mmCIF file of the N, C-alpha and C atoms, coordinates in Angstrom:
data_MODEL
# 
_entry.id   MODEL 
# 
loop_
_atom_site.group_PDB 
_atom_site.id 
_atom_site.type_symbol 
_atom_site.label_atom_id 
_atom_site.label_alt_id 
_atom_site.label_comp_id 
_atom_site.label_asym_id 
_atom_site.label_entity_id 
_atom_site.label_seq_id 
_atom_site.pdbx_PDB_ins_code 
_atom_site.Cartn_x 
_atom_site.Cartn_y 
_atom_site.Cartn_z 
_atom_site.occupancy 
_atom_site.B_iso_or_equiv 
_atom_site.pdbx_formal_charge 
_atom_site.auth_seq_id 
_atom_site.auth_comp_id 
_atom_site.auth_asym_id 
_atom_site.auth_atom_id 
_atom_site.pdbx_PDB_model_num 
ATOM 1   N N  . MET A 1 1  ? 0.841   -1.180 0.000   1.00 0.00 ? 1  MET A N  1 
ATOM 2   C CA . MET A 1 1  ? 0.000   0.000  0.000   1.00 0.00 ? 1  MET A CA 1 
ATOM 3   C C  . MET A 1 1  ? 0.889   1.247  0.000   1.00 0.00 ? 1  MET A C  1 
ATOM 4   N N  . SER A 1 2  ? 0.540   2.195  -0.835  1.00 0.00 ? 2  SER A N  1 
ATOM 5   C CA . SER A 1 2  ? 1.273   3.449  -0.920  1.00 0.00 ? 2  SER A CA 1 
ATOM 6   C C  . SER A 1 2  ? 0.774   4.412  0.158   1.00 0.00 ? 2  SER A C  1 
ATOM 7   N N  . ASP A 1 3  ? 1.672   5.256  0.629   1.00 0.00 ? 3  ASP A N  1 
ATOM 8   C CA . ASP A 1 3  ? 1.267   6.275  1.598   1.00 0.00 ? 3  ASP A CA 1 
ATOM 9   C C  . ASP A 1 3  ? 0.792   7.546  0.916   1.00 0.00 ? 3  ASP A C  1 
ATOM 10  N N  . ALA A 1 4  ? 0.877   7.594  -0.409  1.00 0.00 ? 4  ALA A N  1 
ATOM 11  C CA . ALA A 1 4  ? 0.514   8.812  -1.133  1.00 0.00 ? 4  ALA A CA 1 
ATOM 12  C C  . ALA A 1 4  ? -0.974  8.846  -1.459  1.00 0.00 ? 4  ALA A C  1 
ATOM 13  N N  . VAL A 1 5  ? -1.492  10.062 -1.516  1.00 0.00 ? 5  VAL A N  1 
ATOM 14  C CA . VAL A 1 5  ? -2.812  10.308 -2.089  1.00 0.00 ? 5  VAL A CA 1 
ATOM 15  C C  . VAL A 1 5  ? -2.534  10.701 -3.538  1.00 0.00 ? 5  VAL A C  1 
ATOM 16  N N  . VAL A 1 6  ? -3.179  10.033 -4.487  1.00 0.00 ? 6  VAL A N  1 
ATOM 17  C CA . VAL A 1 6  ? -2.880  10.239 -5.896  1.00 0.00 ? 6  VAL A CA 1 
ATOM 18  C C  . VAL A 1 6  ? -4.067  10.896 -6.595  1.00 0.00 ? 6  VAL A C  1 
ATOM 19  N N  . THR A 1 7  ? -3.778  11.976 -7.318  1.00 0.00 ? 7  THR A N  1 
ATOM 20  C CA . THR A 1 7  ? -4.766  12.615 -8.185  1.00 0.00 ? 7  THR A CA 1 
ATOM 21  C C  . THR A 1 7  ? -4.326  12.318 -9.606  1.00 0.00 ? 7  THR A C  1 
ATOM 22  N N  . ARG A 1 8  ? -5.249  11.734 -10.410 1.00 0.00 ? 8  ARG A N  1 
ATOM 23  C CA . ARG A 1 8  ? -4.879  11.329 -11.766 1.00 0.00 ? 8  ARG A CA 1 
ATOM 24  C C  . ARG A 1 8  ? -6.063  11.434 -12.718 1.00 0.00 ? 8  ARG A C  1 
ATOM 25  N N  . SER A 1 9  ? -5.715  11.515 -13.993 1.00 0.00 ? 9  SER A N  1 
ATOM 26  C CA . SER A 1 9  ? -6.724  11.534 -15.038 1.00 0.00 ? 9  SER A CA 1 
ATOM 27  C C  . SER A 1 9  ? -7.120  10.098 -15.339 1.00 0.00 ? 9  SER A C  1 
ATOM 28  N N  . ASN A 1 10 ? -8.436  9.885  -15.496 1.00 0.00 ? 10 ASN A N  1 
ATOM 29  C CA . ASN A 1 10 ? -8.933  8.551  -15.804 1.00 0.00 ? 10 ASN A CA 1 
ATOM 30  C C  . ASN A 1 10 ? -10.108 8.689  -16.763 1.00 0.00 ? 10 ASN A C  1 
ATOM 31  N N  . ARG A 1 11 ? -9.853  8.436  -18.025 1.00 0.00 ? 11 ARG A N  1 
ATOM 32  C CA . ARG A 1 11 ? -10.897 8.426  -19.050 1.00 0.00 ? 11 ARG A CA 1 
ATOM 33  C C  . ARG A 1 11 ? -11.705 9.715  -19.098 1.00 0.00 ? 11 ARG A C  1 
ATOM 34  N N  . GLY A 1 12 ? -11.000 10.829 -19.042 1.00 0.00 ? 12 GLY A N  1 
ATOM 35  C CA . GLY A 1 12 ? -11.657 12.118 -19.178 1.00 0.00 ? 12 GLY A CA 1 
ATOM 36  C C  . GLY A 1 12 ? -12.106 12.770 -17.887 1.00 0.00 ? 12 GLY A C  1 
ATOM 37  N N  . GLN A 1 13 ? -12.006 12.071 -16.783 1.00 0.00 ? 13 GLN A N  1 
ATOM 38  C CA . GLN A 1 13 ? -12.320 12.642 -15.476 1.00 0.00 ? 13 GLN A CA 1 
ATOM 39  C C  . GLN A 1 13 ? -11.053 12.647 -14.642 1.00 0.00 ? 13 GLN A C  1 
ATOM 40  N N  . TRP A 1 14 ? -11.076 13.417 -13.579 1.00 0.00 ? 14 TRP A N  1 
ATOM 41  C CA . TRP A 1 14 ? -9.974  13.419 -12.623 1.00 0.00 ? 14 TRP A CA 1 
ATOM 42  C C  . TRP A 1 14 ? -10.443 12.709 -11.368 1.00 0.00 ? 14 TRP A C  1 
ATOM 43  N N  . GLU A 1 15 ? -9.582  11.857 -10.839 1.00 0.00 ? 15 GLU A N  1 
ATOM 44  C CA . GLU A 1 15 ? -9.951  11.114 -9.637  1.00 0.00 ? 15 GLU A CA 1 
ATOM 45  C C  . GLU A 1 15 ? -8.878  11.239 -8.577  1.00 0.00 ? 15 GLU A C  1 
ATOM 46  N N  . VAL A 1 16 ? -9.327  11.180 -7.342  1.00 0.00 ? 16 VAL A N  1 
ATOM 47  C CA . VAL A 1 16 ? -8.444  11.156 -6.176  1.00 0.00 ? 16 VAL A CA 1 
ATOM 48  C C  . VAL A 1 16 ? -8.542  9.749  -5.618  1.00 0.00 ? 16 VAL A C  1 
ATOM 49  N N  . VAL A 1 17 ? -7.383  9.084  -5.496  1.00 0.00 ? 17 VAL A N  1 
ATOM 50  C CA . VAL A 1 17 ? -7.334  7.710  -5.020  1.00 0.00 ? 17 VAL A CA 1 
ATOM 51  C C  . VAL A 1 17 ? -6.549  7.676  -3.712  1.00 0.00 ? 17 VAL A C  1 
ATOM 52  N N  . VAL A 1 18 ? -7.165  7.087  -2.682  1.00 0.00 ? 18 VAL A N  1 
ATOM 53  C CA . VAL A 1 18 ? -6.545  6.996  -1.369  1.00 0.00 ? 18 VAL A CA 1 
ATOM 54  C C  . VAL A 1 18 ? -6.440  5.514  -1.007  1.00 0.00 ? 18 VAL A C  1 
ATOM 55  N N  . ASP A 1 19 ? -5.230  4.951  -1.148  1.00 0.00 ? 19 ASP A N  1 
ATOM 56  C CA . ASP A 1 19 ? -5.039  3.534  -0.815  1.00 0.00 ? 19 ASP A CA 1 
ATOM 57  C C  . ASP A 1 19 ? -5.417  3.259  0.627   1.00 0.00 ? 19 ASP A C  1 
ATOM 58  N N  . GLY A 1 20 ? -6.177  2.191  0.811   1.00 0.00 ? 20 GLY A N  1 
ATOM 59  C CA . GLY A 1 20 ? -6.582  1.796  2.144   1.00 0.00 ? 20 GLY A CA 1 
ATOM 60  C C  . GLY A 1 20 ? -7.768  2.570  2.693   1.00 0.00 ? 20 GLY A C  1 
ATOM 61  N N  . ARG A 1 21 ? -8.208  3.583  1.979   1.00 0.00 ? 21 ARG A N  1 
ATOM 62  C CA . ARG A 1 21 ? -9.341  4.409  2.423   1.00 0.00 ? 21 ARG A CA 1 
ATOM 63  C C  . ARG A 1 21 ? -10.265 4.691  1.227   1.00 0.00 ? 21 ARG A C  1 
ATOM 64  N N  . PRO A 1 22 ? -10.870 3.656  0.648   1.00 0.00 ? 22 PRO A N  1 
ATOM 65  C CA . PRO A 1 22 ? -11.690 3.858  -0.558  1.00 0.00 ? 22 PRO A CA 1 
ATOM 66  C C  . PRO A 1 22 ? -12.853 4.820  -0.349  1.00 0.00 ? 22 PRO A C  1 
ATOM 67  N N  . GLU A 1 23 ? -13.310 4.969  0.874   1.00 0.00 ? 23 GLU A N  1 
ATOM 68  C CA . GLU A 1 23 ? -14.422 5.894  1.138   1.00 0.00 ? 23 GLU A CA 1 
ATOM 69  C C  . GLU A 1 23 ? -14.014 7.350  0.917   1.00 0.00 ? 23 GLU A C  1 
ATOM 70  N N  . LEU A 1 24 ? -12.717 7.631  0.886   1.00 0.00 ? 24 LEU A N  1 
ATOM 71  C CA . LEU A 1 24 ? -12.228 8.990  0.654   1.00 0.00 ? 24 LEU A CA 1 
ATOM 72  C C  . LEU A 1 24 ? -11.940 9.261  -0.824  1.00 0.00 ? 24 LEU A C  1 
ATOM 73  N N  . SER A 1 25 ? -11.914 8.224  -1.649  1.00 0.00 ? 25 SER A N  1 
ATOM 74  C CA . SER A 1 25 ? -11.643 8.392  -3.074  1.00 0.00 ? 25 SER A CA 1 
ATOM 75  C C  . SER A 1 25 ? -12.853 9.037  -3.749  1.00 0.00 ? 25 SER A C  1 
ATOM 76  N N  . ALA A 1 26 ? -12.589 9.853  -4.787  1.00 0.00 ? 26 ALA A N  1 
ATOM 77  C CA . ALA A 1 26 ? -13.675 10.569 -5.460  1.00 0.00 ? 26 ALA A CA 1 
ATOM 78  C C  . ALA A 1 26 ? -13.268 10.948 -6.874  1.00 0.00 ? 26 ALA A C  1 
ATOM 79  N N  . SER A 1 27 ? -14.269 11.244 -7.724  1.00 0.00 ? 27 SER A N  1 
ATOM 80  C CA . SER A 1 27 ? -14.039 11.683 -9.102  1.00 0.00 ? 27 SER A CA 1 
ATOM 81  C C  . SER A 1 27 ? -14.514 13.116 -9.277  1.00 0.00 ? 27 SER A C  1 
ATOM 82  N N  . PHE A 1 28 ? -13.835 13.848 -10.172 1.00 0.00 ? 28 PHE A N  1 
ATOM 83  C CA . PHE A 1 28 ? -14.149 15.249 -10.441 1.00 0.00 ? 28 PHE A CA 1 
ATOM 84  C C  . PHE A 1 28 ? -14.041 15.519 -11.933 1.00 0.00 ? 28 PHE A C  1 
ATOM 85  N N  . SER A 1 29 ? -14.807 16.471 -12.432 1.00 0.00 ? 29 SER A N  1 
ATOM 86  C CA . SER A 1 29 ? -14.691 16.856 -13.838 1.00 0.00 ? 29 SER A CA 1 
ATOM 87  C C  . SER A 1 29 ? -13.573 17.879 -14.027 1.00 0.00 ? 29 SER A C  1 
ATOM 88  N N  . SER A 1 30 ? -13.192 18.558 -12.960 1.00 0.00 ? 30 SER A N  1 
ATOM 89  C CA . SER A 1 30 ? -12.172 19.602 -13.004 1.00 0.00 ? 30 SER A CA 1 
ATOM 90  C C  . SER A 1 30 ? -10.860 19.119 -12.391 1.00 0.00 ? 30 SER A C  1 
ATOM 91  N N  . ARG A 1 31 ? -9.755  19.330 -13.105 1.00 0.00 ? 31 ARG A N  1 
ATOM 92  C CA . ARG A 1 31 ? -8.425  18.978 -12.598 1.00 0.00 ? 31 ARG A CA 1 
ATOM 93  C C  . ARG A 1 31 ? -8.125  19.755 -11.316 1.00 0.00 ? 31 ARG A C  1 
ATOM 94  N N  . GLU A 1 32 ? -8.414  21.055 -11.341 1.00 0.00 ? 32 GLU A N  1 
ATOM 95  C CA . GLU A 1 32 ? -8.115  21.907 -10.189 1.00 0.00 ? 32 GLU A CA 1 
ATOM 96  C C  . GLU A 1 32 ? -8.874  21.470 -8.944  1.00 0.00 ? 32 GLU A C  1 
ATOM 97  N N  . GLU A 1 33 ? -10.152 21.136 -9.112  1.00 0.00 ? 33 GLU A N  1 
ATOM 98  C CA . GLU A 1 33 ? -10.960 20.687 -7.980  1.00 0.00 ? 33 GLU A CA 1 
ATOM 99  C C  . GLU A 1 33 ? -10.412 19.377 -7.402  1.00 0.00 ? 33 GLU A C  1 
ATOM 100 N N  . ALA A 1 34 ? -10.005 18.470 -8.285  1.00 0.00 ? 34 ALA A N  1 
ATOM 101 C CA . ALA A 1 34 ? -9.450  17.189 -7.834  1.00 0.00 ? 34 ALA A CA 1 
ATOM 102 C C  . ALA A 1 34 ? -8.131  17.391 -7.091  1.00 0.00 ? 34 ALA A C  1 
ATOM 103 N N  . ILE A 1 35 ? -7.284  18.267 -7.617  1.00 0.00 ? 35 ILE A N  1 
ATOM 104 C CA . ILE A 1 35 ? -6.000  18.537 -6.950  1.00 0.00 ? 35 ILE A CA 1 
ATOM 105 C C  . ILE A 1 35 ? -6.228  19.166 -5.586  1.00 0.00 ? 35 ILE A C  1 
ATOM 106 N N  . ASP A 1 36 ? -7.143  20.127 -5.495  1.00 0.00 ? 36 ASP A N  1 
ATOM 107 C CA . ASP A 1 36 ? -7.440  20.750 -4.199  1.00 0.00 ? 36 ASP A CA 1 
ATOM 108 C C  . ASP A 1 36 ? -7.916  19.709 -3.190  1.00 0.00 ? 36 ASP A C  1 
ATOM 109 N N  . ARG A 1 37 ? -8.809  18.828 -3.614  1.00 0.00 ? 37 ARG A N  1 
ATOM 110 C CA . ARG A 1 37 ? -9.334  17.793 -2.703  1.00 0.00 ? 37 ARG A CA 1 
ATOM 111 C C  . ARG A 1 37 ? -8.230  16.810 -2.319  1.00 0.00 ? 37 ARG A C  1 
ATOM 112 N N  . GLY A 1 38 ? -7.406  16.417 -3.292  1.00 0.00 ? 38 GLY A N  1 
ATOM 113 C CA . GLY A 1 38 ? -6.301  15.503 -3.007  1.00 0.00 ? 38 GLY A CA 1 
ATOM 114 C C  . GLY A 1 38 ? -5.330  16.075 -1.991  1.00 0.00 ? 38 GLY A C  1 
ATOM 115 N N  . ARG A 1 39 ? -5.005  17.364 -2.135  1.00 0.00 ? 39 ARG A N  1 
ATOM 116 C CA . ARG A 1 39 ? -4.110  18.022 -1.171  1.00 0.00 ? 39 ARG A CA 1 
ATOM 117 C C  . ARG A 1 39 ? -4.720  18.057 0.222   1.00 0.00 ? 39 ARG A C  1 
ATOM 118 N N  . THR A 1 40 ? -6.007  18.367 0.285   1.00 0.00 ? 40 THR A N  1 
ATOM 119 C CA . THR A 1 40 ? -6.694  18.433 1.577   1.00 0.00 ? 40 THR A CA 1 
ATOM 120 C C  . THR A 1 40 ? -6.673  17.071 2.270   1.00 0.00 ? 40 THR A C  1 
ATOM 121 N N  . ILE A 1 41 ? -7.006  16.024 1.526   1.00 0.00 ? 41 ILE A N  1 
ATOM 122 C CA . ILE A 1 41 ? -7.012  14.669 2.108   1.00 0.00 ? 41 ILE A CA 1 
ATOM 123 C C  . ILE A 1 41 ? -5.613  14.285 2.563   1.00 0.00 ? 41 ILE A C  1 
ATOM 124 N N  . ALA A 1 42 ? -4.608  14.553 1.732   1.00 0.00 ? 42 ALA A N  1 
ATOM 125 C CA . ALA A 1 42 ? -3.228  14.208 2.084   1.00 0.00 ? 42 ALA A CA 1 
ATOM 126 C C  . ALA A 1 42 ? -2.805  14.931 3.364   1.00 0.00 ? 42 ALA A C  1 
ATOM 127 N N  . ASP A 1 43 ? -3.139  16.213 3.472   1.00 0.00 ? 43 ASP A N  1 
ATOM 128 C CA . ASP A 1 43 ? -2.804  16.977 4.682   1.00 0.00 ? 43 ASP A CA 1 
ATOM 129 C C  . ASP A 1 43 ? -3.485  16.389 5.911   1.00 0.00 ? 43 ASP A C  1 
ATOM 130 N N  . GLU A 1 44 ? -4.775  16.044 5.766   1.00 0.00 ? 44 GLU A N  1 
ATOM 131 C CA . GLU A 1 44 ? -5.518  15.490 6.898   1.00 0.00 ? 44 GLU A CA 1 
ATOM 132 C C  . GLU A 1 44 ? -4.959  14.148 7.358   1.00 0.00 ? 44 GLU A C  1 
ATOM 133 N N  . LEU A 1 45 ? -4.466  13.342 6.406   1.00 0.00 ? 45 LEU A N  1 
ATOM 134 C CA . LEU A 1 45 ? -3.956  12.010 6.739   1.00 0.00 ? 45 LEU A CA 1 
ATOM 135 C C  . LEU A 1 45 ? -2.459  11.990 7.010   1.00 0.00 ? 45 LEU A C  1 
ATOM 136 N N  . GLY A 1 46 ? -1.785  13.108 6.794   1.00 0.00 ? 46 GLY A N  1 
ATOM 137 C CA . GLY A 1 46 ? -0.340  13.155 6.974   1.00 0.00 ? 46 GLY A CA 1 
ATOM 138 C C  . GLY A 1 46 ? 0.399   12.378 5.891   1.00 0.00 ? 46 GLY A C  1 
ATOM 139 N N  . ARG A 1 47 ? -0.150  12.362 4.689   1.00 0.00 ? 47 ARG A N  1 
ATOM 140 C CA . ARG A 1 47 ? 0.450   11.649 3.551   1.00 0.00 ? 47 ARG A CA 1 
ATOM 141 C C  . ARG A 1 47 ? 0.938   12.648 2.512   1.00 0.00 ? 47 ARG A C  1 
ATOM 142 N N  . THR A 1 48 ? 1.727   12.153 1.570   1.00 0.00 ? 48 THR A N  1 
ATOM 143 C CA . THR A 1 48 ? 2.135   12.989 0.455   1.00 0.00 ? 48 THR A CA 1 
ATOM 144 C C  . THR A 1 48 ? 1.041   12.985 -0.605  1.00 0.00 ? 48 THR A C  1 
ATOM 145 N N  . HIS A 1 49 ? 1.079   13.996 -1.465  1.00 0.00 ? 49 HIS A N  1 
ATOM 146 C CA . HIS A 1 49 ? 0.104   14.093 -2.555  1.00 0.00 ? 49 HIS A CA 1 
ATOM 147 C C  . HIS A 1 49 ? 0.854   14.050 -3.880  1.00 0.00 ? 49 HIS A C  1 
ATOM 148 N N  . GLN A 1 50 ? 0.430   13.175 -4.778  1.00 0.00 ? 50 GLN A N  1 
ATOM 149 C CA . GLN A 1 50 ? 1.041   13.055 -6.099  1.00 0.00 ? 50 GLN A CA 1 
ATOM 150 C C  . GLN A 1 50 ? -0.009  13.356 -7.161  1.00 0.00 ? 50 GLN A C  1 
ATOM 151 N N  . VAL A 1 51 ? 0.385   14.131 -8.180  1.00 0.00 ? 51 VAL A N  1 
ATOM 152 C CA . VAL A 1 51 ? -0.491  14.409 -9.313  1.00 0.00 ? 51 VAL A CA 1 
ATOM 153 C C  . VAL A 1 51 ? 0.099   13.735 -10.531 1.00 0.00 ? 51 VAL A C  1 
ATOM 154 N N  . GLN A 1 52 ? -0.672  12.861 -11.153 1.00 0.00 ? 52 GLN A N  1 
ATOM 155 C CA . GLN A 1 52 ? -0.244  12.168 -12.362 1.00 0.00 ? 52 GLN A CA 1 
ATOM 156 C C  . GLN A 1 52 ? -0.937  12.838 -13.544 1.00 0.00 ? 52 GLN A C  1 
ATOM 157 N N  . ASP A 1 53 ? -0.190  13.684 -14.265 1.00 0.00 ? 53 ASP A N  1 
ATOM 158 C CA . ASP A 1 53 ? -0.755  14.419 -15.381 1.00 0.00 ? 53 ASP A CA 1 
ATOM 159 C C  . ASP A 1 53 ? -0.957  13.533 -16.599 1.00 0.00 ? 53 ASP A C  1 
ATOM 160 N N  . ALA A 1 54 ? -1.942  13.906 -17.402 1.00 0.00 ? 54 ALA A N  1 
ATOM 161 C CA . ALA A 1 54 ? -2.234  13.224 -18.652 1.00 0.00 ? 54 ALA A CA 1 
ATOM 162 C C  . ALA A 1 54 ? -2.758  14.259 -19.631 1.00 0.00 ? 54 ALA A C  1 
ATOM 163 N N  . GLU A 1 55 ? -2.691  13.954 -20.899 1.00 0.00 ? 55 GLU A N  1 
ATOM 164 C CA . GLU A 1 55 ? -3.220  14.854 -21.906 1.00 0.00 ? 55 GLU A CA 1 
ATOM 165 C C  . GLU A 1 55 ? -4.733  14.963 -21.754 1.00 0.00 ? 55 GLU A C  1 
ATOM 166 N N  . PRO A 1 56 ? -5.296  16.168 -21.725 1.00 0.00 ? 56 PRO A N  1 
ATOM 167 C CA . PRO A 1 56 ? -6.743  16.309 -21.626 1.00 0.00 ? 56 PRO A CA 1 
ATOM 168 C C  . PRO A 1 56 ? -7.424  15.842 -22.900 1.00 0.00 ? 56 PRO A C  1 
ATOM 169 N N  . THR A 1 57 ? -8.544  15.163 -22.751 1.00 0.00 ? 57 THR A N  1 
ATOM 170 C CA . THR A 1 57 ? -9.285  14.679 -23.913 1.00 0.00 ? 57 THR A CA 1 
ATOM 171 C C  . THR A 1 57 ? -10.453 15.587 -24.241 1.00 0.00 ? 57 THR A C  1 
ATOM 172 N N  . GLY A 1 58 ? -10.939 16.342 -23.255 1.00 0.00 ? 58 GLY A N  1 
ATOM 173 C CA . GLY A 1 58 ? -12.055 17.237 -23.478 1.00 0.00 ? 58 GLY A CA 1 
ATOM 174 C C  . GLY A 1 58 ? -13.412 16.574 -23.337 1.00 0.00 ? 58 GLY A C  1 
ATOM 175 N N  . THR A 1 59 ? -13.442 15.239 -23.190 1.00 0.00 ? 59 THR A N  1 
ATOM 176 C CA . THR A 1 59 ? -14.717 14.541 -23.029 1.00 0.00 ? 59 THR A CA 1 
ATOM 177 C C  . THR A 1 59 ? -14.567 13.424 -22.017 1.00 0.00 ? 59 THR A C  1 
ATOM 178 N N  . ILE A 1 60 ? -15.687 13.066 -21.449 1.00 0.00 ? 60 ILE A N  1 
ATOM 179 C CA . ILE A 1 60 ? -15.725 11.889 -20.586 1.00 0.00 ? 60 ILE A CA 1 
ATOM 180 C C  . ILE A 1 60 ? -16.038 10.704 -21.488 1.00 0.00 ? 60 ILE A C  1 
ATOM 181 N N  . THR A 1 61 ? -15.203 9.686  -21.438 1.00 0.00 ? 61 THR A N  1 
ATOM 182 C CA . THR A 1 61 ? -15.317 8.593  -22.392 1.00 0.00 ? 61 THR A CA 1 
ATOM 183 C C  . THR A 1 61 ? -15.795 7.323  -21.723 1.00 0.00 ? 61 THR A C  1 
ATOM 184 N N  . ASP A 1 62 ? -17.060 7.276  -21.391 1.00 0.00 ? 62 ASP A N  1 
ATOM 185 C CA . ASP A 1 62 ? -17.650 6.052  -20.858 1.00 0.00 ? 62 ASP A CA 1 
ATOM 186 C C  . ASP A 1 62 ? -17.957 5.110  -22.011 1.00 0.00 ? 62 ASP A C  1 
ATOM 187 N N  . PRO A 1 63 ? -17.796 3.814  -21.785 1.00 0.00 ? 63 PRO A N  1 
ATOM 188 C CA . PRO A 1 63 ? -18.108 2.875  -22.865 1.00 0.00 ? 63 PRO A CA 1 
ATOM 189 C C  . PRO A 1 63 ? -19.582 2.973  -23.247 1.00 0.00 ? 63 PRO A C  1 
ATOM 190 N N  . GLN A 1 64 ? -19.861 2.887  -24.502 1.00 0.00 ? 64 GLN A N  1 
ATOM 191 C CA . GLN A 1 64 ? -21.224 2.947  -25.000 1.00 0.00 ? 64 GLN A CA 1 
ATOM 192 C C  . GLN A 1 64 ? -21.765 1.545  -25.195 1.00 0.00 ? 64 GLN A C  1 
ATOM 193 N N  . GLU A 1 65 ? -23.025 1.365  -24.845 1.00 0.00 ? 65 GLU A N  1 
ATOM 194 C CA . GLU A 1 65 ? -23.651 0.063  -25.070 1.00 0.00 ? 65 GLU A CA 1 
ATOM 195 C C  . GLU A 1 65 ? -24.055 -0.035 -26.534 1.00 0.00 ? 65 GLU A C  1 
ATOM 196 N N  . PRO A 1 66 ? -23.945 -1.229 -27.118 1.00 0.00 ? 66 PRO A N  1 
ATOM 197 C CA . PRO A 1 66 ? -24.296 -1.378 -28.535 1.00 0.00 ? 66 PRO A CA 1 
ATOM 198 C C  . PRO A 1 66 ? -25.776 -1.197 -28.799 1.00 0.00 ? 66 PRO A C  1 
# 
């Protein structure tokens, strides 16, 4: 288990992932909002915060049903 709180892009959304604390993990449409939340959680838990950047796609890409 990592001690870091990770903010990363995932299929057009930004998510905050907290290992060992799934109830604190969340998704955001805004990179800035996700980073702010990730920093807050990391500070509260005494963990480091990592941001994994990715190229923006401009859309949320959920799989489409046939």
